[in-house]
N, C-alpha and C positions, 0 to 999 in steps of 0.2 A: 725469759731473758730480757736484759735490757735493752731500750731503743740505742740503735745507732746514735752518736753526738757528732754533729757538724763542727769542723773547726775552721770554717771561713765565715767572713764577716764580709758585710756590704755596706756601702757607704751611706750614711742616714738621708731619709727622705722626709720631707714634710707632710707626706701623706703616704700610707703603708700602701704596697704594691697590691694589687687583687689577688685572691686566693687562686691557687691552681685552679681548680675545678671550675669548667665552664659555669657561666650563667645560665639559665633557663633560655634567655633570650639567645645567647649565641650558641648554645646548642642546638636552638631551634632553626637558627640561620645557617649552621653547621648542616643541618640534616636536610635543610632544603635545598641547599646548594652542592652537596657531598659528590655528586655525580660529575661537577664541573670544576670546583676548586681545588688542586693538588695541597694535601695535608701533609706537613713535615714534622716529626719529631726527631730532634739535634738533643744529642747527650754529651757535652764535654767533660773528659773523665780527666783529672789531673793528679798525679804523683804530690803528696805532701811530705814524702818520708824524710829523715834526717838530712841526708847526703844533698837536698835541693836547698838548703839554707842560704849559700851564697848567691842564689839566683833567684829567690821567691820572688823579690820583690820586681823583677824583668818579666818573670811568670804571669805575676797578677796585672801587670801592664798588658801583657800578651792577652789573658784573657778578655780583658776589656776593650781592646781592638777588635777581637774576635766577636764579643758581643756586638760591637757596633756594626761591624760588617753583616750580620745575620739581621740586624735592625733594619738595616738598609735596606738589605733584600726584600725582607719580609713586608717593607712599608710600600712597594709597587704593588699591594692589593692583589696579585695575581695568585697567590699561594697563602695558605695560613699555617703558621708555624708556631712551634712551641719549645719552649727550651727548658732543659734539666742539666744540672751540674751537680758533679759527683767529685768529692775528694776521698783520697785512700793512703794509707801508711801501711802497718802491722795488720789492719783491718779496714772496712770501708765505711766511711761515717754517713751519717744521715744525708740526704739530697740537701743542699742549701735551696734549690729551686728543683721542683719536679712539674713536668707537663705545664710550664708558666707562658703565658702569652708573651712572644718575644719581646712586644714594648713594655712591657711591665716588669719586665727584668731589670734590677738595678745594679749597678758596675761594682765589683769588689774594692773593698779596701785592704784587705790582707788575709792571709792564710797561716794558722800555725804549723809548726812542723815536729817532725819526731816519729821514730818508728824504722819499718822497713819497707818492704814492697811487696804488697798484696794485689797485684795488677790483674790477674786474672781473676780474682773474686771481684773487683770493682766492675771490669767489664762485664762479666756474666751477670752482677747484680743489676745493671743498667740495663742490659738487654731483656733481663726477665721482666723487671718493671715496666719497660715501654712495650712488650708483647704483650703487656695487660691492660693496656690504657684501650678506652673506648674505641671501636673501628678498626683495633690493631689489625683485622684481617681483610679490611676493604682495600679495594684495587687501587684507589686514588692516595692510600697513605704509607709514606715512606718515613724510612728511619734513617738516620746518621748518626754513629758514634765516633767521636775522636779523642782518643787517648794520648795523653803527654806522661812521659816517665824519664827519668835520667838512670833508670836502672834494670836489671832484670827480675823476672819473677822469682821471690824467694820467701813467701809466706802465706800463700792461699790456700785455704782448706777446702772451702766449700765448692768452690768451681774449676779447682785446678784439673780434675778429670772429666768434668762434664762440659768444658767451653769449648773444643774444638767441635764434637758433636752439636753442640747450640750454634756456634758458627756457620757451619756447613750445613744446617738446617733452614738457618736465617737465609742465607745466600741464596738458598734453592728457590726461595719465593722470588727472589728477583725485586725484593722491595727494600733490600738491606745494604747499608754501606757502611764500613768498618774502616776506620783509618788511624794509622799509629804514628805519632813519634818516639822513636826508641834508641837507644844506644846501638854502635853497631852489633855490638854482642848480642843484641836480642832480635836482629833481622831473622836469623835461619828459624828461630820456634816459630814465630810468626808466618811466615811462609810455608812451615809444615802444617800449621792449622788452615791452611788454604786461604788465607790472606792474599788478594792481588797484589803484586810487586808494585804496580802503580799507586798502593793504598799505603804504603809503609815508607817512612823517610827517616834515615839515621839522623841524628842532631848531637851538637856539642852542648855539654851543659855549664855555657859560659854566658857570661852577657851577649857575647857577641851572636852566638848560637842562638840564644832566645830569642833576639831579634828576627835572626833569619829563619828560625822556625815560625814566628808569628806572620812573618811575610807568606810562607809558604801554605800556612792555615789560611790567611785570609784569601789567597788565590783559589786554594782549594774549597772553601765556601764559597765564592763567586761563582766556580765552575758547578758545583752540586747544585747551585738555584739555577744557574743557567740550563744545566741538563735538566732539571725537573719543569722547566719551562717550555723546552723542546719535547717533553713527552717522554722522556726517559725517567726510570723509578729508582736506578741506583746508579753509582758510578765505579770504575773499576782502575781510574787514572787519575784519582785525587789529588796526588803531588807531581804528575807528569805535567809536561810541558804540553799544551794542548790547541791546536790550530786550526783542528777539524770545522769547528763551530764558527771559525772566523771567514767570513765574505771576501771575494778578492776586491769588493769597494771599500771593506774597512779598512785592508791594507792600503790600498790605492788613495784613501781619502786622508789617512794620518802617517804616512810614509812617504819618502821620496824615492822615485823612480830614475835609479842610477845605472840603468842599463847599459848605457854608451861608454860609461867609466870604467867597465871590467871585461876582461878578456877570460873564457871557459873553456877549461880544459880538462879531459876526461884522464882519471888515472887509470891506467892499464896493468901497471907492473907491483907486484905485491912488495911492502916495505920502502917504498919509494920515499927517500927524505926531500922534506920540502925545499931546501936552498938549492940541490943539485937538479930536482925536478924543474924548479921556475928557471933555474938558469938555462936547462936545455930548450926549453920553451922559447924563451927570448931568442935562443940561438945568436949569442955574441952580441946583440942590440942593447942590451942591458945586462945589469945583474939583479939578483933577489935583494929585495929591501922588506927586514921586518914590518910587518903592519899592513903591507899592501895585500899578502893572501890571505884568504877567507876558506876554510875548510869544512865540510859538512858534517853535520852533527850525525852521528853513528851510535853514540855509545854515553852513557853517564860523564858529565864534565864539569871542571869546576870554573866556571867563566869570572875572572877577574874584574871588576868594577869599571875599569878603563876599556874594554874591550868591546867594539861596537860587533852587531850584529847584524846580519845580511838574511831577506827571505826572498827565496826566488817563488816567483807562480809559475808550477810546474806546466800548466797550459799553454801560457803565452810565453814563458822565457822570462817574463820581466824581473828585473832585480831592484828590490826596495831597501833602503837603509833608513836611521833615523832614532833618537831617542825611545819612541813610540814602539820599537821594535823589541826591546827589553820589557816593556811593560806588557807586551801582547802575550810574551812567555812566561810572565808572573816575576821578571826579574827584581831585586830591590834596587832604589837608586843608590848609587853610591858605594855598593858594599858586593863581595865577591857571591857567587851563589852557585850551588851545584844543580845542575839540569839534567833530567832524565828524558832521552826520547820518548815521545808519545804519540796520540795521533795528530798528523800532521796536515790531514785533509788534504789540500790541493796545493799545500806548500812544501817546500825543503828550509831547512835551516843552516846558515854558514856563520861560523864564528872567527873572528880575527884572530890571526897567529904571528906573535911577535917573535916568535922561535926559529933557531938556525938549523934544527935538526928534527924537527917535528915530523913522524913517521905518517905517511897520507893512507888511507885505506883503498885499496884496489877495487875497484868499481864504483866510486864515488867522483866528485865533481872537485876542482879547484877552480875558486874565484879568484883571478887576479886584477887589483886595479892597476890601469894602465898610467 
């Protein structure tokens, strides 16, 4: 059988990157510190089918940005990180990089396009390859597979039937994280495969959609490395807003305490209209002004670029706002962003409403600027 051929190209370098296999020195060092240093194997799996032609330059840019994020995290010297890169179309290409030390991976220059979408074979191939690396069963070794596709599976043969069990078995170990950027039409299948909801994100195959996907991936990678530093071996909320690991000091140091600027009103009625609700609470002293009310985040929301975020410390009741609130939740600057509620820890998140008829959720709280 002919070897799989890669269709990705990397930028030229004066010196060729080190081979994927570790040297005797690095292997000896890894063995000596194996019980202390977490080891991460990250595989990026990218669709290069013909339908990606209009955004491939954007996707290459996204890959290079994620590579930089991985390198920055790996450079902190508290984790050993290896990167593998797979592309697929009607079949799966030979990986451009496999088990390469993160710092040795070169940026991509371009990816050739063509064919259909063998997504299951690509993910299955990456999982199968990574499962055979040295130390794959060691407790301090974790795996992250991030797949990006603009279409549904339609060409796999080898792993079409095997992949659901492979995913289930991998996730049972507690050391595998699988995350997917997929069109909305592909979400249901991935959920059926047992992929955690927080590790699935739909995206639009446009330049804007690719930029937003890149922001989500960057935040997800940061979350993964932070989780590993915290002793976790896998993540189930790769794409979720996550404040669980943010301390009260982090919030108070980076945001402005505006507690005295807000009234706090409990929403006790089902289907309360924001304007009618606020007018009732103001009791004729004033009228509702769009932009002064902040509703509590309880479900996935598309947050517009100009909307402010408020974070409430549930223990003290302090309310904080500021542009840093968006970055704490992984919101890109100057762009709309769809956010899903995640692990909020000791905090609650509130989003500015500019609507006259937003329906407030019973049992939540509305913050209203005085």
